[in-house]
C-alpha positions in Angstrom: -55.0 109.3 47.7 -56.8 112.2 49.2 -60.2 113.3 50.5 -61.4 116.9 51.0 -63.9 117.9 53.7 -64.6 121.6 54.2 -61.3 122.6 52.7 -59.6 120.0 55.0 -57.4 117.6 53.0 -56.0 114.3 54.2 -53.3 113.0 51.9 -52.5 109.3 52.2 -49.8 107.8 50.0 -48.7 111.1 48.4 -45.2 112.5 48.9 -43.1 115.6 48.2 -40.7 114.2 45.6 -37.4 115.2 43.9 -35.8 113.8 40.9 -32.1 113.0 41.5 -30.1 111.3 38.7 -33.4 109.9 37.3 -34.5 108.5 40.6 -37.6 109.7 42.5 -36.8 110.5 46.1 -39.6 111.0 48.7 -38.2 114.0 50.3 -40.7 114.2 53.1 -39.9 110.6 54.2 -36.2 111.4 54.1 -36.7 114.6 56.1 -38.9 112.8 58.7 -36.4 110.0 59.1 -33.5 112.5 59.6 -35.4 114.6 62.1 -36.4 111.5 64.1 -32.9 110.2 64.0 -31.5 113.5 65.2 -34.0 113.6 68.1 -33.1 110.0 69.1 -29.4 110.9 69.0 -30.0 114.2 70.8 -31.9 112.6 73.6 -29.2 110.0 73.9 -26.4 112.5 74.2 -28.4 114.7 76.5 -29.1 111.8 78.9 -25.5 110.7 78.7 -24.5 114.2 80.0 -27.3 114.7 82.5 -28.1 111.1 83.7 -27.8 110.7 87.5 -27.7 107.7 89.8 -29.9 109.6 92.2 -33.5 110.7 91.6 -33.9 110.6 87.9 -35.8 113.3 85.9 -38.9 112.5 83.9 -37.1 112.0 80.6 -34.4 109.7 82.2 -37.2 107.8 84.0 -39.1 107.3 80.8 -36.1 106.1 78.9 -35.0 103.8 81.7 -38.5 102.3 81.9 -38.5 101.4 78.2 -34.9 100.1 78.4 -35.8 97.9 81.3 -38.8 96.5 79.5 -36.7 95.8 76.4 -33.9 94.3 78.5 -36.4 92.0 80.3 -37.9 90.8 77.0 -34.4 90.1 75.6 -33.0 88.3 78.6 -36.2 86.2 79.0 -35.8 84.8 75.5 -32.1 84.7 75.0 -30.5 85.0 78.5 -27.5 87.1 79.1 -26.1 86.4 75.7 -28.8 88.5 74.2 -27.9 91.8 76.0 -26.0 93.2 72.9 -29.4 93.2 71.1 -31.0 95.5 73.7 -29.5 98.8 72.2 -30.6 97.8 68.7 -34.2 96.9 69.8 -34.5 100.0 71.9 -33.2 102.3 69.1 -35.6 100.8 66.5 -38.5 101.3 68.9 -37.5 104.9 69.7 -36.9 105.8 66.0 -40.2 104.4 64.7 -42.1 105.9 67.7 -40.7 109.4 67.3 -40.9 109.2 63.5 -44.7 108.5 63.8 -45.2 111.2 66.4 -43.6 113.8 64.1 -46.9 113.8 62.1 -48.5 115.5 65.1 -46.5 118.6 64.3 -48.7 120.9 62.1 -46.7 122.1 59.0 -49.6 123.7 57.1 -48.7 121.9 53.9 -50.4 119.1 52.1 -48.9 116.6 51.8 -47.2 117.1 55.2 -43.5 118.0 55.4 -43.2 115.5 58.3 -45.4 112.5 57.5 -45.0 109.2 59.3 -42.1 107.5 57.4 -43.6 104.0 58.2 -46.4 104.9 55.8 -43.7 104.8 53.1 -42.7 101.3 52.0 -39.2 102.5 51.3 -38.6 103.3 54.9 -40.0 100.0 56.3 -38.2 97.9 53.7 -34.9 99.6 54.6 -35.4 98.9 58.3 -36.5 95.3 57.6 -33.5 94.6 55.3 -31.1 96.1 57.8 -32.5 93.9 60.6 -32.6 90.6 58.6 -29.1 91.1 57.2 -27.7 91.8 60.6 -29.5 88.7 62.0 -27.8 86.4 59.4 -24.4 88.1 60.0 -24.8 87.6 63.8 -25.9 84.0 63.3 -22.7 83.2 61.3 -20.5 85.1 63.8 -22.1 83.4 66.9 -22.8 79.9 65.6 -20.2 79.5 62.8 -20.8 79.0 59.1 -21.3 75.3 59.5 -24.1 75.5 62.1 -25.6 78.4 60.2 -25.9 76.4 57.0 -27.0 73.4 59.0 -30.1 75.0 60.4 -31.6 75.1 56.9 -31.6 71.2 57.0 -33.6 71.0 60.2 -35.7 69.3 61.3 -35.3 67.2 58.0 -33.1 67.7 55.0 -36.2 67.7 52.8 -37.2 71.0 54.5 -34.3 72.9 53.1 -36.3 74.6 50.3 -39.0 75.7 52.7 -36.5 76.9 55.2 -34.7 79.0 52.6 -38.1 80.5 51.4 -39.0 81.3 55.0 -35.8 83.3 55.4 -36.3 85.1 52.1 -39.9 86.0 53.1 -38.9 87.5 56.5 -37.8 90.9 55.3 -40.9 91.3 53.2 -43.3 90.4 56.0 -41.5 92.6 58.5 -41.6 95.5 56.1 -45.2 95.1 55.0 -46.5 94.5 58.5 -45.2 97.9 59.7 -46.1 99.7 56.5 -49.5 98.1 56.2 -50.7 99.1 59.6 -49.6 102.7 59.4 -50.9 103.2 55.8 -54.2 101.3 56.5 -54.9 103.7 59.4 -55.1 106.6 57.0 -57.2 104.6 54.5 -59.7 103.6 57.1 -60.1 107.2 58.2 -60.7 108.3 54.6 -63.3 105.6 54.2 -65.0 106.7 57.4 -65.1 110.4 56.2 -66.5 109.4 52.8 -69.2 107.2 54.3 -70.4 109.7 57.0 -73.3 112.0 55.9 -72.1 115.6 55.2 -74.3 117.0 58.0 -72.3 114.9 60.5 -68.9 115.9 59.2 -69.8 119.6 58.9 -69.4 120.3 62.6 -65.9 118.6 62.6 -63.4 121.0 60.9 -60.4 119.1 62.4 -60.5 115.9 60.5 -56.8 116.1 59.8 -56.1 116.4 63.6 -58.2 113.3 64.3 -56.2 111.4 61.7 -52.9 112.5 63.2 -53.9 111.6 66.7 -55.2 108.2 65.5 -52.0 107.4 63.6 -49.4 108.9 65.9 -50.8 108.4 69.3 -52.6 105.0 69.0 -51.1 103.1 66.1 -47.5 104.5 66.3 -46.4 103.1 69.7 -48.0 99.7 69.0 -46.3 99.2 65.7 -43.0 100.4 67.1 -43.3 97.8 69.9 -44.2 95.0 67.4 -41.3 95.8 65.1 -38.8 95.8 68.1 -40.3 92.6 69.5 -40.0 90.8 66.1 -36.4 92.0 65.9 -35.8 90.3 69.2 -37.5 87.1 68.1 -35.5 86.9 64.9 -32.2 87.4 66.8 -33.1 84.6 69.3 -32.1 81.8 66.9 -29.0 83.6 65.7 -27.7 84.0 69.3 -29.1 81.0 71.1 -29.0 78.5 68.2 -31.7 77.0 66.1 -32.6 74.5 68.9 
């Protein structure tokens, strides 16, 4: 989907693709994900080498602030037993946030070389599936197979089918929630551009910049936070028990 205004094109839902063994790969999504992952790892290794117990630098202070917030959220819901989830929740937040911010980098290509990966359902589905599978594996390891299977029978045995359906739906809702909000931001901007009179749009040659700021700066952090928060919520029962 695209809309052109004064030779400015905003592409939503289009990708740079390659055919590999008969499968279509969204190369731009893969590239954005790899770059975002490299940045997260790079910052982590840099802080590991440069972190100080004295007066922290701006980067260290920012990371420590976010980590403290994530740690507080985890411990308030799961107690000390939930601390192993803190690195996962923080990494997911950082990865999604940076991946969305990559769109602010102008590449001069349409579609962009570095689009927000969360606007691609393949990316959000992979993250959601990873989280949900890890939740169930953690549940079995922490509670045991018997208690894990037993939670499907609560509060009544007749609820077993609904409980199974609920667990099967979780990865879909987690994936579509992140994808839908990022993708919808671009669709809403396109609708606004198409509905505005041409004389109002003419003085605005930077529609693409407006979209990037809207998606990356406003929507990106909020959706990264929501995904990390839901990850914490899903792990709560796995660690603390279904009660």
